[in-house]
DSSP file (Angstrom, degrees, kcal/mol; ACC not computed):
  #  RESIDUE AA STRUCTURE BP1 BP2  ACC     N-H-->O    O-->H-N    N-H-->O    O-->H-N    TCO  KAPPA ALPHA  PHI   PSI    X-CA   Y-CA   Z-CA
    1    1 A M              0   0    0      0, 0.0     2,-0.2     0, 0.0     3,-0.1   0.000 360.0 360.0 360.0 139.6  -17.9   30.7   16.0
    2    2 A S        -     0   0    0      1,-0.2   106,-0.1   109,-0.0     3,-0.1  -0.741 360.0 -63.2-125.6 178.6  -16.0   34.0   15.6
    3    3 A S        -     0   0    0     -2,-0.2    -1,-0.2   104,-0.1     3,-0.1  -0.141  66.6 -85.3 -63.1 160.8  -12.5   35.1   16.3
    4    4 A D        -     0   0    0     67,-0.5    -1,-0.1     1,-0.2    64,-0.0   0.051  64.0 -63.0 -61.3 172.4  -11.2   35.1   19.9
    5    5 A T        -     0   0    0     -3,-0.1     2,-0.5     1,-0.1    -1,-0.2  -0.264  44.4-148.8 -63.9 139.3  -11.8   38.0   22.3
    6    6 A W        -     0   0    0     -3,-0.1     2,-0.5    72,-0.0    -1,-0.1  -0.947  14.9-131.8-110.3 129.5  -10.3   41.4   21.5
    7    7 A T        -     0   0    0     -2,-0.5     2,-0.4    14,-0.0    25,-0.0  -0.695  22.2-166.5 -84.2 124.6   -9.2   43.5   24.5
    8    8 A V        -     0   0    0     -2,-0.5     2,-0.5    11,-0.0    11,-0.0  -0.919   9.5-144.8-112.1 138.0  -10.4   47.1   24.2
    9    9 A I        -     0   0    0     -2,-0.4    11,-3.5     2,-0.0    12,-0.8  -0.884  15.7-169.1-105.3 130.5   -9.1   49.9   26.5
   10   10 A Y  E     -A   19   0A   0     -2,-0.5     2,-0.4     9,-0.3     9,-0.2  -0.848   3.6-161.5-115.7 154.4  -11.4   52.6   27.7
   11   11 A Q  E     -A   18   0A   0      7,-2.5     7,-2.3    -2,-0.3     2,-0.4  -0.997  23.5-117.4-136.8 139.9  -10.5   55.8   29.5
   12   12 A W  E     -A   17   0A   0     -2,-0.4     5,-0.2     5,-0.2    -2,-0.0  -0.613  21.4-170.9 -76.3 129.2  -12.7   58.2   31.5
   13   13 A N        -     0   0    0      3,-2.6    -1,-0.1    -2,-0.4     4,-0.1   0.286  57.9 -90.0-104.0   9.9  -12.9   61.6   30.0
   14   14 A G  S    S+     0   0    0      2,-0.2     3,-0.1     1,-0.0    -2,-0.1   0.077 123.6  39.3 103.2 -22.4  -14.7   63.3   32.9
   15   15 A R  S    S-     0   0    0      1,-0.5     2,-0.3     0, 0.0    -3,-0.1   0.611 124.3 -11.2-123.9 -35.4  -18.2   62.5   31.6
   16   16 A Q  S    S-     0   0    0     -5,-0.1    -3,-2.6     2,-0.0    -1,-0.5  -0.969  73.3 -85.3-159.7 168.2  -18.0   59.0   30.1
   17   17 A F  E     -A   12   0A   0     -2,-0.3     2,-0.3    -5,-0.2    -5,-0.2  -0.658  44.3-173.9 -82.4 141.9  -15.7   56.2   29.1
   18   18 A E  E     -A   11   0A   0     -7,-2.3    -7,-2.5    -2,-0.3     2,-0.1  -0.965  34.8 -88.0-135.1 153.3  -14.3   56.4   25.6
   19   19 A G  E     +A   10   0A   0     -2,-0.3    -9,-0.3    -9,-0.2   -11,-0.0  -0.363  45.7 164.2 -60.6 130.9  -12.2   54.1   23.5
   20   20 A A    >   +     0   0    0    -11,-3.5     3,-1.7    -2,-0.1     4,-0.3   0.200  34.4 117.1-132.6  13.2   -8.5   54.7   24.1
   21   21 A S  G >  S+     0   0    0    -12,-0.8     3,-2.1     1,-0.3     7,-0.2   0.858  70.5  61.8 -54.7 -40.4   -7.0   51.6   22.7
   22   22 A A  G >  S+     0   0    0      1,-0.3     3,-0.5   -13,-0.1    -1,-0.3   0.750 100.1  55.5 -62.1 -23.1   -5.0   53.5   20.0
   23   23 A R  G <  S+     0   0    0     -3,-1.7    -1,-0.3     1,-0.2    -2,-0.2   0.502 105.4  53.9 -85.9  -3.2   -3.1   55.3   22.7
   24   24 A F  G X>  +     0   0    0     -3,-2.1     4,-1.1    -4,-0.3     3,-0.8  -0.228  58.9 137.0-125.3  44.1   -1.9   52.1   24.3
   25   25 A K  H <> S+     0   0    0     -3,-0.5     4,-2.3     1,-0.3     5,-0.2   0.826  71.0  62.1 -61.9 -31.7   -0.3   50.2   21.4
   26   26 A D  H 3>>S+     0   0    0      1,-0.2     4,-3.4     2,-0.2     5,-0.5   0.861  97.3  58.6 -62.2 -34.2    2.6   49.2   23.7
   27   27 A F  I <>>S+     0   0    0     -3,-0.8     5,-1.9     1,-0.2     4,-1.7   0.924 109.5  43.7 -58.5 -44.3    0.1   47.3   25.9
   28   28 A Y  I  <>S+     0   0    0     -4,-1.1     5,-2.7     3,-0.2    -2,-0.2   0.905 120.8  40.0 -68.3 -41.7   -0.9   45.2   22.9
   29   29 A L  I  <5S+     0   0    0     -4,-2.3    -2,-0.2     3,-0.2    -3,-0.2   0.891 125.5  32.0 -76.5 -40.5    2.7   44.7   21.7
   30   30 A K  I  <5S+     0   0    0     -4,-3.4    -3,-0.2    -5,-0.2    -2,-0.2   0.722 133.1  21.9 -95.0 -22.3    4.4   44.1   25.0
   31   31 A R  I  X<S+     0   0    0     -4,-1.7     4,-1.0    -5,-0.5    -3,-0.2   0.815 128.2  32.9-110.5 -53.1    1.8   42.4   27.1
   32   32 A L  I  ><S+     0   0    0     -5,-1.9     4,-2.6     2,-0.2     5,-0.2   0.932 112.8  56.8 -76.0 -45.0   -0.9   40.8   24.9
   33   33 A L  H  ><S+     0   0    0     -5,-2.7     4,-2.8     1,-0.2     5,-0.2   0.911 106.9  48.9 -57.2 -46.4    1.2   39.7   21.9
   34   34 A P  H  > S+     0   0    0      0, 0.0     4,-2.0     0, 0.0    -1,-0.2   0.884 111.7  50.9 -60.8 -35.4    3.6   37.7   24.0
   35   35 A Q  H  X S+     0   0    0     -4,-1.0     4,-2.2     2,-0.2    -2,-0.2   0.928 111.9  46.1 -65.4 -44.6    0.7   36.0   25.7
   36   36 A V  H  X S+     0   0    0     -4,-2.6     4,-2.5     1,-0.2    -1,-0.2   0.914 111.4  51.8 -65.0 -42.7   -1.0   35.1   22.4
   37   37 A E  H  X S+     0   0    0     -4,-2.8     4,-2.2    -5,-0.2    -1,-0.2   0.879 108.9  51.3 -61.9 -37.2    2.3   33.9   21.0
   38   38 A A  H  X S+     0   0    0     -4,-2.0     4,-2.5    -5,-0.2    -1,-0.2   0.904 109.5  50.1 -65.5 -41.0    2.7   31.6   24.0
   39   39 A H  H  X S+     0   0    0     -4,-2.2     4,-3.0     2,-0.2     5,-0.3   0.909 108.8  52.3 -62.2 -41.7   -0.8   30.2   23.5
   40   40 A I  H  X S+     0   0    0     -4,-2.5     4,-2.6     1,-0.2    -2,-0.2   0.928 111.0  47.0 -60.9 -45.0    0.0   29.5   19.9
   41   41 A R  H  X S+     0   0    0     -4,-2.2     4,-1.8     2,-0.2    -2,-0.2   0.920 113.5  48.7 -62.3 -43.7    3.1   27.6   20.8
   42   42 A E  H  X S+     0   0    0     -4,-2.5     4,-0.6     2,-0.2    -2,-0.2   0.934 114.3  44.6 -61.9 -47.6    1.2   25.7   23.5
   43   43 A I  H >< S+     0   0    0     -4,-3.0     3,-1.1     1,-0.2    -2,-0.2   0.914 112.8  51.6 -65.0 -43.1   -1.6   24.7   21.2
   44   44 A S  H 3< S+     0   0    0     -4,-2.6    -1,-0.2    -5,-0.3    -2,-0.2   0.831 107.1  54.4 -63.3 -31.7    0.8   23.8   18.4
   45   45 A A  H 3< S+     0   0    0     -4,-1.8    -1,-0.3     1,-0.2    -2,-0.2   0.595 104.9  56.9 -79.2 -10.4    2.7   21.6   20.7
   46   46 A R    <<  +     0   0    0     -3,-1.1    -1,-0.2    -4,-0.6     3,-0.1  -0.479  68.4 165.3-120.6  62.0   -0.4   19.6   21.7
   47   47 A P        -     0   0    0      0, 0.0    15,-0.1     0, 0.0    -3,-0.0  -0.337  53.6 -75.9 -69.6 160.7   -2.0   18.2   18.5
   48   48 A P        -     0   0    0      0, 0.0     3,-0.1     0, 0.0    10,-0.0  -0.254  47.0-121.0 -56.6 144.4   -4.6   15.5   18.9
   49   49 A D    >   -     0   0    0      1,-0.2     3,-1.2    -3,-0.1     4,-0.4  -0.797  19.7-165.7 -93.5 106.5   -3.1   12.1   19.8
   50   50 A P  G >  S+     0   0    0      0, 0.0     3,-0.7     0, 0.0    -1,-0.2   0.738  83.1  67.7 -64.7 -21.3   -4.1    9.5   17.1
   51   51 A A  G 3  S+     0   0    0      1,-0.2    -2,-0.0    -3,-0.1     0, 0.0   0.767 106.2  38.1 -71.0 -24.4   -3.1    6.6   19.3
   52   52 A R  G <  S+     0   0    0     -3,-1.2     2,-0.3     2,-0.1    -1,-0.2   0.352 108.1  72.3-109.2   6.9   -5.9    7.2   21.8
   53   53 A L  S <  S-     0   0    0     -3,-0.7     2,-0.1    -4,-0.4     0, 0.0  -0.890  74.5-120.0-124.8 151.6   -8.7    8.2   19.5
   54   54 A T     >  -     0   0    0     -2,-0.3     4,-2.7     1,-0.1     5,-0.2  -0.355  43.1-101.6 -73.4 168.0  -11.0    6.5   17.0
   55   55 A A  H  > S+     0   0    0      1,-0.2     4,-2.0     2,-0.2     5,-0.1   0.905 124.3  47.9 -60.3 -41.7  -10.8    7.8   13.4
   56   56 A E  H  > S+     0   0    0      2,-0.2     4,-2.0     1,-0.2    -1,-0.2   0.917 112.8  47.5 -66.5 -43.6  -14.0    9.7   13.9
   57   57 A E  H  > S+     0   0    0      1,-0.2     4,-2.9     2,-0.2     5,-0.2   0.885 109.8  54.4 -63.9 -38.8  -12.8   11.2   17.2
   58   58 A L  H  X S+     0   0    0     -4,-2.7     4,-2.8     2,-0.2     5,-0.2   0.915 106.9  50.2 -62.6 -43.9   -9.5   12.1   15.7
   59   59 A L  H  X S+     0   0    0     -4,-2.0     4,-2.2     2,-0.2    -1,-0.2   0.924 113.5  45.9 -60.3 -44.7  -11.2   14.0   12.8
   60   60 A K  H  X S+     0   0    0     -4,-2.0     4,-2.5     2,-0.2    -2,-0.2   0.927 114.3  47.7 -64.8 -44.8  -13.3   16.0   15.3
   61   61 A D  H  X S+     0   0    0     -4,-2.9     4,-2.7     1,-0.2    -2,-0.2   0.886 111.4  50.8 -64.5 -38.4  -10.3   16.7   17.6
   62   62 A Q  H  X S+     0   0    0     -4,-2.8     4,-2.4    -5,-0.2    -1,-0.2   0.914 110.9  48.7 -64.8 -41.9   -8.2   17.8   14.6
   63   63 A A  H  X S+     0   0    0     -4,-2.2     4,-2.0    -5,-0.2    -2,-0.2   0.923 113.9  46.1 -63.8 -43.9  -10.9   20.2   13.4
   64   64 A L  H  X S+     0   0    0     -4,-2.5     4,-2.8     2,-0.2     5,-0.2   0.914 112.0  50.9 -65.2 -42.5  -11.3   21.6   16.9
   65   65 A H  H  X S+     0   0    0     -4,-2.7     4,-2.3     1,-0.2     5,-0.2   0.915 109.8  50.8 -59.5 -43.9   -7.5   22.0   17.4
   66   66 A E  H  X S+     0   0    0     -4,-2.4     4,-2.3     2,-0.2    -1,-0.2   0.889 111.9  47.3 -61.7 -40.8   -7.3   23.8   14.0
   67   67 A I  H  X S+     0   0    0     -4,-2.0     4,-2.5     2,-0.2    -2,-0.2   0.933 111.3  49.3 -68.2 -46.8  -10.1   26.2   15.0
   68   68 A V  H  X S+     0   0    0     -4,-2.8     4,-1.5     1,-0.2    -2,-0.2   0.911 114.3  46.1 -60.7 -42.7   -8.6   27.0   18.5
   69   69 A L  H  X S+     0   0    0     -4,-2.3     4,-2.1    -5,-0.2    -1,-0.2   0.921 111.4  52.1 -64.7 -44.2   -5.2   27.6   16.9
   70   70 A A  H  X S+     0   0    0     -4,-2.3     4,-2.2     1,-0.2    -2,-0.2   0.879 105.1  55.6 -61.6 -38.2   -6.7   29.8   14.1
   71   71 A M  H  X S+     0   0    0     -4,-2.5     4,-1.5     1,-0.2   -67,-0.5   0.886 107.7  48.7 -64.0 -37.2   -8.6   31.9   16.7
   72   72 A Q  H  X S+     0   0    0     -4,-1.5     4,-2.6     1,-0.2    -1,-0.2   0.900 109.3  52.9 -66.8 -39.6   -5.3   32.7   18.4
   73   73 A W  H  X S+     0   0    0     -4,-2.1     4,-3.0     1,-0.2     5,-0.3   0.873 104.5  56.1 -63.3 -35.5   -3.7   33.5   15.1
   74   74 A T  H  X S+     0   0    0     -4,-2.2     4,-2.0     2,-0.2    -1,-0.2   0.908 110.8  43.8 -64.1 -39.3   -6.6   36.0   14.4
   75   75 A V  H  X S+     0   0    0     -4,-1.5     4,-2.3     2,-0.2    -2,-0.2   0.930 113.9  51.0 -68.9 -44.4   -5.9   37.8   17.6
   76   76 A H  H  X S+     0   0    0     -4,-2.6     4,-1.8     1,-0.2    -2,-0.2   0.942 114.0  43.7 -54.7 -50.7   -2.1   37.7   16.9
   77   77 A D  H  X S+     0   0    0     -4,-3.0     4,-2.3     1,-0.2    -1,-0.2   0.853 109.9  55.3 -69.1 -34.9   -2.5   39.2   13.5
   78   78 A K  H  X S+     0   0    0     -4,-2.0     4,-3.5    -5,-0.3     5,-0.3   0.909 105.5  53.6 -64.3 -40.0   -5.0   41.8   14.6
   79   79 A I  H  X S+     0   0    0     -4,-2.3     4,-2.3     1,-0.2     6,-0.3   0.929 109.7  47.9 -58.3 -44.5   -2.5   43.1   17.1
   80   80 A L  H  <>S+     0   0    0     -4,-1.8     6,-1.9     2,-0.2     5,-1.5   0.894 116.5  43.0 -65.1 -39.1    0.1   43.4   14.3
   81   81 A R  H ><5S+     0   0    0     -4,-2.3     3,-1.2     4,-0.2    -2,-0.2   0.946 114.6  49.8 -69.1 -47.6   -2.4   45.2   12.1
   82   82 A F  H 3<5S+     0   0    0     -4,-3.5    -2,-0.2     1,-0.3    -3,-0.2   0.861 112.6  46.0 -60.7 -39.8   -3.8   47.4   14.9
   83   83 A T  T 3<5S-     0   0    0     -4,-2.3    -1,-0.3    -5,-0.3    -2,-0.2   0.482 114.0-114.2 -85.4  -2.0   -0.4   48.6   16.1
   84   84 A G  T < 5S+     0   0    0     -3,-1.2     3,-0.3    -4,-0.3    -3,-0.2   0.587  82.3 121.7  82.4   9.9    0.9   49.3   12.6
   85   85 A Q  S   <S-     0   0    0     -5,-1.5     2,-0.2    -6,-0.3    -4,-0.2   0.869  89.4  -1.9 -71.6 -37.3    3.5   46.5   12.7
   86   86 A D    >   -     0   0    0     -6,-1.9     3,-1.6    -9,-0.1    -1,-0.3  -0.745  56.7-165.3-159.8 102.8    2.1   44.7    9.6
   87   87 A S  T 3  S+     0   0    0      1,-0.3    -6,-0.1    -3,-0.3    -1,-0.1   0.692  95.0  47.4 -66.2 -18.0   -1.0   45.9    7.8
   88   88 A R  T >  S+     0   0    0     -8,-0.1     3,-2.2     2,-0.0     4,-0.5   0.276  77.2 144.5-105.4  10.4   -1.3   42.6    5.9
   89   89 A A  T <  S+     0   0    0     -3,-1.6    -8,-0.1     1,-0.3    -3,-0.1  -0.263  75.3   5.7 -55.3 126.4   -0.8   40.3    9.0
   90   90 A G  T 3> S+     0   0    0    -10,-0.0     4,-2.7     1,-0.0    -1,-0.3   0.309  94.7 112.7  86.9  -8.1   -3.0   37.2    8.6
   91   91 A I  H <> S+     0   0    0     -3,-2.2     4,-2.4     2,-0.2     5,-0.2   0.941  79.7  44.6 -66.5 -47.5   -4.2   37.9    5.1
   92   92 A D  H  > S+     0   0    0     -4,-0.5     4,-1.7     2,-0.2    -1,-0.2   0.892 114.7  50.8 -63.7 -37.4   -2.4   35.0    3.4
   93   93 A R  H  > S+     0   0    0      2,-0.2     4,-2.0     1,-0.2    -2,-0.2   0.930 110.4  49.1 -63.7 -45.1   -3.4   32.7    6.3
   94   94 A A  H  X S+     0   0    0     -4,-2.7     4,-1.5     1,-0.2    -2,-0.2   0.876 107.0  55.3 -63.6 -37.1   -7.1   33.8    5.9
   95   95 A R  H  < S+     0   0    0     -4,-2.4     4,-0.5     1,-0.2    -1,-0.2   0.876 107.0  51.0 -63.9 -35.4   -6.9   33.2    2.1
   96   96 A G  H >< S+     0   0    0     -4,-1.7     3,-1.2     1,-0.2    -2,-0.2   0.891 106.2  55.3 -64.8 -39.2   -5.8   29.7    2.9
   97   97 A W  H >< S+     0   0    0     -4,-2.0     3,-1.7     1,-0.3    -2,-0.2   0.801  94.0  68.3 -64.6 -28.3   -8.7   29.3    5.2
   98   98 A T  T 3< S+     0   0    0     -4,-1.5    -1,-0.3     1,-0.3    -2,-0.2   0.767 103.2  45.9 -63.4 -21.7  -11.1   30.2    2.4
   99   99 A R  T <  S+     0   0    0     -3,-1.2    -1,-0.3    -4,-0.5    -2,-0.2   0.364  89.8 114.3 -99.3   3.6  -10.2   26.9    0.8
  100  100 A S    <   -     0   0    0     -3,-1.7     6,-0.1    -4,-0.2    -3,-0.0  -0.461  67.0-139.1 -75.9 144.5  -10.6   24.9    3.9
  101  101 A P  S    S+     0   0    0      0, 0.0     2,-0.8     0, 0.0    -1,-0.1   0.664  84.8  94.6 -71.6 -14.0  -13.3   22.2    4.2
  102  102 A N    >>  -     0   0    0      1,-0.2     4,-1.4    -5,-0.1     3,-0.7  -0.690  65.2-160.2 -82.1 110.4  -13.7   23.5    7.8
  103  103 A R  H 3> S+     0   0    0     -2,-0.8     4,-2.0     1,-0.3     5,-0.2   0.790  87.4  62.3 -65.9 -27.4  -16.5   26.1    7.7
  104  104 A E  H 3> S+     0   0    0      1,-0.2     4,-2.1     2,-0.2    -1,-0.3   0.885 103.0  50.7 -64.0 -36.9  -15.4   27.7   10.9
  105  105 A L  H <> S+     0   0    0     -3,-0.7     4,-2.1     1,-0.2    -1,-0.2   0.873 107.5  53.5 -67.8 -35.8  -12.1   28.6    9.3
  106  106 A R  H  X S+     0   0    0     -4,-1.4     4,-1.6     2,-0.2    -2,-0.2   0.883 108.7  49.0 -67.2 -36.1  -13.9   30.1    6.4
  107  107 A T  H  X S+     0   0    0     -4,-2.0     4,-1.9     2,-0.2    -2,-0.2   0.893 109.3  52.4 -69.4 -37.2  -16.0   32.3    8.8
  108  108 A L  H  X S+     0   0    0     -4,-2.1     4,-2.4     1,-0.2    -2,-0.2   0.893 105.3  56.0 -61.7 -38.1  -12.8   33.3   10.6
  109  109 A A  H  X S+     0   0    0     -4,-2.1     4,-2.6     1,-0.2     5,-0.2   0.912 105.1  51.7 -59.9 -42.2  -11.4   34.3    7.2
  110  110 A A  H  X S+     0   0    0     -4,-1.6     4,-2.4     1,-0.2    -1,-0.2   0.913 109.5  50.1 -60.2 -42.4  -14.4   36.6    6.6
  111  111 A D  H  X S+     0   0    0     -4,-1.9     4,-2.5     2,-0.2    -2,-0.2   0.905 110.7  49.5 -62.5 -41.7  -13.7   38.2   10.0
  112  112 A V  H  X S+     0   0    0     -4,-2.4     4,-2.5     2,-0.2    -2,-0.2   0.943 111.7  47.4 -63.7 -48.1  -10.1   38.8    9.2
  113  113 A F  H  X S+     0   0    0     -4,-2.6     4,-1.1     1,-0.2     8,-0.3   0.911 113.9  47.9 -61.4 -42.1  -10.8   40.3    5.8
  114  114 A A  H  X S+     0   0    0     -4,-2.4     4,-0.5    -5,-0.2     3,-0.4   0.923 113.7  46.9 -64.9 -43.6  -13.5   42.6    7.3
  115  115 A D  H  < S+     0   0    0     -4,-2.5    -2,-0.2     1,-0.2    -1,-0.2   0.871 111.1  51.7 -66.3 -36.3  -11.2   43.7   10.1
  116  116 A A  H  < S-     0   0    0     -4,-2.5    -1,-0.2    -5,-0.2    -2,-0.2   0.684 135.1 -60.4 -76.6 -17.8   -8.2   44.3    7.8
  117  117 A G  H  X  -     0   0    0     -4,-1.1     4,-2.3    -3,-0.4    -2,-0.2   0.164  34.3-142.0 135.7 107.6  -10.3   46.5    5.5
  118  118 A L  T  < S+     0   0    0     -4,-0.5     4,-0.3     1,-0.2     7,-0.2   0.890 103.4  51.0 -57.1 -42.4  -13.5   45.8    3.5
  119  119 A D  T >4 S+     0   0    0      1,-0.2     3,-0.7     2,-0.2    -1,-0.2   0.910 112.6  45.1 -64.9 -41.5  -12.4   47.9    0.6
  120  120 A T  T 34 S+     0   0    0      1,-0.2     3,-0.2    -7,-0.1    -1,-0.2   0.875 125.9  30.2 -68.8 -38.1   -9.0   46.3    0.3
  121  121 A Y  T 3X S+     0   0    0     -4,-2.3     4,-2.3    -8,-0.3     5,-0.2   0.000  79.0 123.2-114.6  27.5  -10.3   42.7    0.6
  122  122 A R  H <> S+     0   0    0     -3,-0.7     4,-2.6    -4,-0.3     5,-0.2   0.886  74.6  52.9 -58.6 -41.9  -13.7   43.1   -0.9
  123  123 A A  H  > S+     0   0    0     -3,-0.2     4,-1.7    -4,-0.2    -1,-0.2   0.900 109.9  49.2 -62.2 -40.0  -13.1   40.4   -3.5
  124  124 A D  H  > S+     0   0    0      1,-0.2     4,-1.4     2,-0.2    -1,-0.2   0.923 114.2  44.2 -64.0 -44.4  -12.0   37.9   -0.8
  125  125 A I  H  X S+     0   0    0     -4,-2.3     4,-1.8     1,-0.2    -2,-0.2   0.844 110.0  55.1 -74.1 -31.8  -15.0   38.6    1.3
  126  126 A Q  H  X S+     0   0    0     -4,-2.6     4,-0.9    -5,-0.2    -1,-0.2   0.859 103.5  56.7 -67.4 -33.7  -17.5   38.5   -1.6
  127  127 A L  H >< S+     0   0    0     -4,-1.7     3,-0.7    -5,-0.2    -1,-0.2   0.924 109.7  44.9 -59.5 -44.2  -16.1   35.1   -2.5
  128  128 A L  H >< S+     0   0    0     -4,-1.4     3,-1.7     1,-0.2    12,-0.2   0.810 104.1  62.9 -71.3 -29.4  -17.1   33.9    1.0
  129  129 A A  H 3< S+     0   0    0     -4,-1.8    -1,-0.2     1,-0.3    -2,-0.2   0.732 106.8  45.8 -66.5 -20.2  -20.5   35.6    0.8
  130  130 A S  T << S+     0   0    0     -4,-0.9    -1,-0.3    -3,-0.7    -2,-0.2   0.150  82.5 140.8-106.2  18.2  -21.2   33.2   -2.1
  131  131 A D    <   -     0   0    0     -3,-1.7     6,-0.3     1,-0.1    -3,-0.1  -0.323  59.3-128.1 -57.9 139.4  -19.9   30.1   -0.2
  132  132 A P  S    S+     0   0    0      0, 0.0    -1,-0.1     0, 0.0     3,-0.1   0.735  92.5  83.7 -65.3 -20.7  -22.1   27.1   -0.9
  133  133 A D  S >> S-     0   0    0      1,-0.2     4,-2.5     2,-0.0     3,-0.7  -0.755  74.0-150.7 -83.7 116.8  -22.4   26.5    2.8
  134  134 A P  H 3> S+     0   0    0      0, 0.0     4,-2.8     0, 0.0     5,-0.3   0.813  94.4  62.1 -58.6 -30.3  -25.3   28.8    4.1
  135  135 A Y  H 3> S+     0   0    0      2,-0.2     4,-1.5     1,-0.2     5,-0.1   0.922 111.1  38.1 -59.8 -44.2  -23.6   29.0    7.5
  136  136 A V  H <> S+     0   0    0     -3,-0.7     4,-2.6     2,-0.2     5,-0.2   0.931 117.9  47.8 -74.1 -47.3  -20.5   30.7    5.9
  137  137 A S  H  X S+     0   0    0     -4,-2.5     4,-2.4    -6,-0.3    -2,-0.2   0.904 113.9  46.8 -64.7 -41.1  -22.3   32.8    3.4
  138  138 A E  H  X S+     0   0    0     -4,-2.8     4,-2.3    -5,-0.2    -1,-0.2   0.904 112.6  49.9 -68.0 -40.4  -24.8   34.1    5.9
  139  139 A H  H  X S+     0   0    0     -4,-1.5     4,-2.5    -5,-0.3    -2,-0.2   0.935 112.3  48.2 -60.5 -45.4  -22.1   34.9    8.4
  140  140 A T  H  X S+     0   0    0     -4,-2.6     4,-2.6   -12,-0.2    -2,-0.2   0.901 110.6  50.2 -64.7 -41.4  -20.1   36.7    5.8
  141  141 A K  H  X S+     0   0    0     -4,-2.4     4,-2.5     2,-0.2    -1,-0.2   0.896 110.6  50.7 -63.8 -39.1  -23.2   38.7    4.6
  142  142 A F  H  X S+     0   0    0     -4,-2.3     4,-2.8     2,-0.2     5,-0.3   0.928 110.1  49.6 -62.2 -44.9  -23.8   39.7    8.3
  143  143 A V  H  X S+     0   0    0     -4,-2.5     4,-2.5     1,-0.2     5,-0.3   0.919 110.9  50.2 -59.8 -44.2  -20.2   40.8    8.6
  144  144 A L  H  X S+     0   0    0     -4,-2.6     4,-1.9     2,-0.2    -1,-0.2   0.924 112.6  46.7 -60.1 -45.2  -20.5   42.9    5.4
  145  145 A Q  H  X S+     0   0    0     -4,-2.5     4,-1.1     1,-0.2    -2,-0.2   0.934 115.6  43.7 -64.1 -47.3  -23.7   44.5    6.7
  146  146 A T  H  < S+     0   0    0     -4,-2.8     4,-0.4     1,-0.2     3,-0.2   0.883 116.7  45.7 -70.1 -37.2  -22.4   45.4   10.1
  147  147 A R  H >< S+     0   0    0     -4,-2.5     3,-0.8    -5,-0.3    -1,-0.2   0.820 107.4  58.5 -74.7 -29.5  -18.9   46.6    9.0
  148  148 A S  H 3< S+     0   0    0     -4,-1.9    -1,-0.2    -5,-0.3    -2,-0.2   0.787 100.1  58.4 -70.1 -25.8  -20.5   48.7    6.2
  149  149 A R  T 3<        0   0    0     -4,-1.1    -1,-0.2     1,-0.2    -2,-0.2   0.657 360.0 360.0 -76.5 -15.7  -22.5   50.6    8.7
  150  150 A R    <         0   0    0     -3,-0.8    -1,-0.2    -4,-0.4    -2,-0.1   0.484 360.0 360.0 -74.4 360.0  -19.4   51.8   10.6
């Protein structure tokens, strides 16, 4: 699992479409950010109901709820970083995820660190590249390889 969908804006230049997202920062701040914040509030307001679930079902639902919420936070924080509102948005949250028993959160943390800047957060991402869970370490190594080529 990786972070939620990121909206990219393209513009026709007369020959081909080219990335134009950086010229439309208001779109991200005024249209997308409020939508993401509303999703975060909705998800936060609907935690799993322990009264209707077995202990095993509750653990699974809590883990899924945590992942869905985290994916919204990754988009929220990327908007803040991308638009220049907060270059460190989500970093402390991602550092918390690196210590989570939920491996999906640890992979999201790798995505956040890579997106925020490999050079700045290299120590954080190298920690995840040596995660004892091969799912996390392989995902992180893949992220390192693909981001290093850019």
